[in-house]
N, C-alpha and C positions, 0 to 999 in steps of 0.2 A: 743397415746402420753402418756409417762410415767409421774407420778406425779412430777418428778423433772424437767420437761420441760413445756414450755408454748408457745402458739402461740401469740407472742407479737403484730404482725400485719400480714395481709395476706402474706403468703410465708416466714415469718420470725419466725422460731422456735428457741427458745433460752433456755439455762440452767437457772433455777430459781435462782441459786447462780452463779452470774457473777464474773469473776476474774478481779479486778480493778488494774490498773497499775499507780495510782497517786503517789505511793511511790517511783517510779523510780526517780522522781524529787528530793525527799529527799535523796535518795541514791547517787545522783550525785551532792549534794551540795558542795560548796567551790571548784569547779573546778574538782571534781572527775568524772571519766567516767567509766561506766560499760562496760565490754567486750561484744560486741554485740552477738558474737557466743555463749558464755557461757550463757548469759541471754536468748538468743533465745532457747537454749536447755532446760533451766529451765522452760520456759513458755510452751514448748512442753510437758514437764512432766505433766503439768496441763491438757492439752488436752488429753493426754493418760489416765489420771485418770477420764475423763468424764467432766472436767470443761473446756468446749470448747467454751465459750462465753467470749470475752475479751472486756474491756472498758478502753479507754485512751483518751488523748487529745493532741492537737498540741503543748501544752506548758508543757507537762509532761516529760521534758528532752528527752531522747532517746526512749521513750516508743513506738512510731510508728515504729521506725527503728527496735527495738527488736521484735515487733510483725511481721514485715516483714520477719526477719530472721527465726522466728518460722514457718511462713507459708511456706517459701521455704523448710525448713527442713522436714516438714510433707509431702509436695508435692513430695519430692524426694524419699519418702519411697515406692511409688507405692502400696498404699493400706496397709500400715503398721498398727501399733497398734491403731492409732487414728481412731475412728469409723466415724467421720464426719470432714469435713473441718470446722475449727473454724469460728464462727460468730464474726465479728469485729465491735465494736462501736468506733467512735472517735468524738472529739468535735472541733469545730472551734470557737475560742474566740478572735475575732478581736477587735482592739481599735475602739471606736465609731468614725465615720466619714462618708464620702460619700461612699455609698455602690453601686458602679456601677457594671454592669455585669462583667467587667474585674477584678475588685477587688474581687468579690465573686468567680469567676472561679479560680483565682490564689490561693485563700485560700484553696479551695477544691483540686485543682491539687497538691498542696504541700503535702497534706496528702495521696493522691493517689500514688504519687511518693515514699514517705517514706515507705508506706505499701507495695508497689509493687503489687497493685491490680488494676483491671479495674473498680471496683465499690465498694463503701463503703456501707456496709450493713445497718448501721444506722449512719447518720451524725447528731450530736447534736449541736445546736447553743446556745452560751452564749453571753449575752449583759450586759455591765456594768451599764449603766444608761438609764432608759427609758425616761428621759428628751430628749434624742436624738432620734428622730423618725425613723432614718435610719434602725432600726432593721426590720421594715416592708419591706423596699426595699431589704434588705438582704434575708429575708425569701421568698419573691416572686422570687428572682433570684435562690435561692436554690431549690425552687419548679420546676423551669424551668430546672435546671440541673438534677433533679430527672426524669423529663419527658424524658430528653436526655439519661438517663441510667447510669449516673455517680454516682448516689446515689440510694440506694434501698428504704430507708424510711427516713423520717425527724423526728427529735426529738429536744427538747430544754432542757436546763439545768438551774436550779435555776430561772425559771420563776415563778412569783407569779400568783395567780388565776386571778387577773384583766387583766394581759397582755396575759395570755393564752386565755382569753375570746376574746381579740382583734384579736389574730391570727385566732381563730375559726370563728369569725364574718367576717373576711376577706377571708375566704375560704382556709386557709393554712391547709393542711392535716398533722396533728401531730400524730405520733404513741406513743410518750412517753415524759414524763417530768422527768428529773433526779433531785431529790431533797434529802435533808437531812431528814432522818426519823428514829427515834429510840425511845427507852423508855425515853430518855432524851429530845427528840425534837419531840413532837407529833403534830406540827402545820399542817402537811399534812393530818391529819385524819379528818379535819373539812371541810371548804368550798372547799379546793383543791380536796379532794376525791369526794365530791358531783359533782363538775364540771366535773372531769375526767370520772366518771361513766356515766354522761349524754352525753358525747361526745366521748366515746369509746377511751379514752386516758389512757395508762397504766403509773403507777408511777414506776420509777427505783430508788430504795432507796439506798443511800449511807450513811456512818456514822452509820450504824446499830450497830456496836460494839463501837462507840464513841472512835475511835482511839485505841482500845484495852482496854479501861477502863471497858467495860461491859464483863469482863472475870473473871475466878476463881482467877487469880493472885491478883486482887484488893479487894477481899472480906475480910473485916476486916483490910485492909492495912492502914498504917499511911498516913496522908494528904500529898499531893505533890502539891506545888505551881507551877505556870507556869514557874517561874524562875529556878525551879529545874529540868525541863524536857528538853530533848535534841532532840526530834523529832517533826516535824511539826504537825502531826496528834494529838499527845497528848497535845501539846501546845494549839491547837485549841479547843479540846473538854474539856480541863480543864476549859476553859472559860464558856462552856455550863454548867458545874457542878455548877459554881458560880451563873449562871443566874437562875437555877432552885431552888436554895436555899442553896447551899453549900455542903461541904463534908459529913456532917452528914445525910442530906437528900439523897444524893447519896448512902451512905452506907445502908440506909433503903431499897432502891430499890434493891441493890445487895443482901442483905440478903434474900429478898423475892425470887429473881431469884435463889439463891442457894438452898433454900428449894424446889422449884419446880424441879430444876435440879436433886437433890438427889432422889426425888420421881421417876423420869423417868430414872435415871442412865445415864444422859447425862451431858454436860458441861453448865456452865452459858452462854457461848457464844451461844450454841445451843438454849437456852431458849430465849435469846435476839433477835436472828435472826428469830427464828420461830414466835415470836410475830409480828414482822414487816411483815413477809411473809403472815400472816393471815389477815392483814389489807385489807379492801375491794377493794381498787383501786390499790394495789401493784401487779405489774407483776413479778418483780424479785428484789433481793437484790444484792448489789455489795460489795464484801469482798476483801480488798486490799491484794496484794501479795508483799512481799519483796524478789524479785528474788535473789537466791543464799544465802539467809539467812533462817529464820524460815519459815516453811510452815505448814499449818494446814488442808491439804486436807482431811485426814481421819476423823478429827473431823467435818469438814463441811459436809461430806457425811451423817452425822447422823441427820442433821437438819430436814429432812422429815421422820425420822424413828419413830416418836412418834406423838401423838396428845394431845392437851390441853383438859382438862375437865372443867366443870364450876367452880370447886374449884380452879384450877390453875389460871384461868382468874380472879377470885375474889381476889386471893392472890396478883397477880400482880397489879390489879387495885387499891387495897387498899394501896399498897406501893407507887404507883405513885400519889395518891390523895394528898399526902403531899408535892408534888413538884409544883413549879410555872410553868405556861405555858410561853414559850418563846414569846417575843414580836413580833407582826407582822405576816407576811405570809412567805412562803417558799422563800428563797433567800435574805430576808431582812438583814441577817447578813453581807452581802457584800455591802449593799447600804445605811444603816442608822444605827445610834447608837441603842443599844450597838453593836459595831462591834465584832462579835464572830468569829474571824479568828485567824490563827496561829500568825500573826504579830500584832494583836489587831486593833487599830484604823486605818481605811482605808481612812479617810477624805482627807489625803494628796494626795492619789492616785486619788480619785474622783475629787478633786480640780484641778488636773493636766490634766484632760480630756478636750478636746476642747468644748467651749460653742457652743450651737446651734445658738444663735443669738448674734449680736454685738451691744453694746450701743454706741450711738453717741450724742453729744451735740446739742441742738436745736439752730438754728441761732439766734443770739442776746441774748441768754439765756444760758450762759456757765454752769450755775449751775443746769440746767434742762436737764436730759438725757432721751432719748427715744429709743425704739427698734421697728423694723419692722420684720415681719416674711416672707416677700416676696410675700404675696398674692397681686393680682392685685387691690383689693378693698381698701387697705390701702392708696395707692397713689391717686387712682381715687376719693375716698370719703373723703380724707383729714383727716385721723385719724391715731393714733399710736397704736400698739399692747399694749404697756405699757409705762408709764412715771414715772420717779423718780424725785421728788423735795425734797431735803433735806432728811429727814428720811422716807418720805411717798412714796410708790409705788402704782400706780393704774393700773389695767389690764383691757382692754376693754372686752366687751362681746365676748367670744371665742367659736367657734364651732369646730367640728371634721373635719377640712379641712387640707389636707396634702399640701406639698410644691408645688404640681402640680395643686392645686385647686380642688382636688377630695375629695368627702365625704368618710370618713373612718367609717367602721362599720355601713353601711346603714341598718336601721331597728332594730338595737340593741342599745337601749338607754343606757344600762350599759357600753357597749364597747365605745360608743361615749363619755361618761362621763370620762372614763379612759384617752382617747386620749386628751380630752380638758384639764384635770387637769395636764397632762404631759406638754402640751404647756404652761399652766400658770406657772408651776414650772420652765420650761426653761426660760420663760420671766423674772421671778423674779431673777433667778440665774444670768442672763446677767446683771442685775442692782444691783447685790450685795446682794440680798435677798434670801429667801427660803420659802418653804411652812410653816415652823414653825413661820415665821414672819407675816402670814396672820391674820388679825383681823376681816375681813368681807368678806362673799361671797354672791352672789345673783344668784339664779338658775331659769332659765326660761324654763318651760317644755311645750311641745305641748300637752301632755296628763297627767294631774295631777295624774291619777291612777298609773303612773309609778314611783311615788315618792320614794317608798321603794327601788327599784333597784338602783336608782340614789343616794339616801341617804346612802345606804350601801357603795358604792364606795367612796362617799364624806367622810364617816367615816374612811375608810382605810387611806386616804390621810391626814386627819386632826385629827388623833387619839390623838396627843399631843397638837396641836395648839388650837383646839376647838374654831374657830372664830364664831362671831355672823353670822346668816344666815337668808336669806329670800328666800322662794321658792314660785313661782307663776306659774299659767298656762297661757300660751300665745298661743292660738290655731292657730295663723297665723304667726308662726316663718318663717323667710325668707327661701325659698328653702324647702327641705324635711328633714331638721334637726329635731331631736327629743328634743335636749337640747342645751342651750347656758348658759355659766357661766361667770360672771365677779368677780374680786377679788380686795381687797385692803389690803396692808401690811404696817407695821410700823417697820422699821429696827432700833432697839435701838443702839445708838452710831454711 
């Protein structure tokens, strides 16, 4: 295998620089439509140049249709210039809701039909809110479709480390997690990389050029505000620049990259992408293509033509040391403040998603609301999952039990903690609260020596709320659960 290729998973060899088609959606804004044949030919040019791994999604405008035209064109050549049949990644990004076998199959079949293929090489799953637990149902059904032969390998996109852990503990075979990773966004270099290396999961890195900001064009350039920009990628990554410290900090990084680029006689973009490719869990980077407009294939071919020495790495590290780390874990920019997306604050979108549970008034007490999660024990034992009275919300001791009464993440205390805190978050949300309103948590552990694993997950969820907490060992927790958690919240106003 040549250095510009990697075995992402058994039987799945890909290019280390993947051609991303997310900008198709930008090119088709405001009712515009790309000509499928012309765009298909432009994509075939990428395959002819050796960039024969394509990444797209069901919501990237006509991207899947364009890729289908490209595949048809290359197949009609009878062994023409393209050395290989391109590898195709796509994503399924459903609205949270019930994930029945029929719903999941229909989502996959739509992409199969648009691509005109019998099998998707890598199907990546995106989920908007982990408060809704149906992502596990979806992944189990996707795994069944993989067994059936409709999917080659499964991946996820914008999953954080905690929820990647849940999938692994549930036996879902994940080949890759596609996340934002660049010199401006180094979140994936920490816990995420540790976990992926432990579980043989590769990272597919997008945003490596920060929407084009990490290029020669912007070295020494005057500041550009979000309101001055007209394409989605730059609008998004301009927010990243503010989050790491602002335009001056960004320029310090660019100047360092420019110095290293001049030393190797390559571009700033080459330095930025090479840095990401050298990160320990990264399998490939994804570089966007604006089909029919600018293309940078020749420059991208140079990414693997040089190597960093210790001086180069020290120069880059010193420049980055002056920048702030982005808050949270991978994917958090879509799920919690600060929302670092092209459109900014996504709270309106998240608020529009269906609630997992429904609040009802208690008989004879119209000002007291409660929710049930549907487990048999709530009715049989006469308790509520959560109750709101005035500004106070209390949540019962909660275990990692799904809607069917099954234990989730058996034997993995950290995974169980993730699932429990998602249930608590969903309970609070149904009653008009959130994790940020929590003022007390109590954690009951079967084995107190596991407190660090549980405590770290608790820290991820309550990084800003910082509730008071009690943790005790209860060696005889009911069933085989390793952890149970209860919470109390106070909703101001």
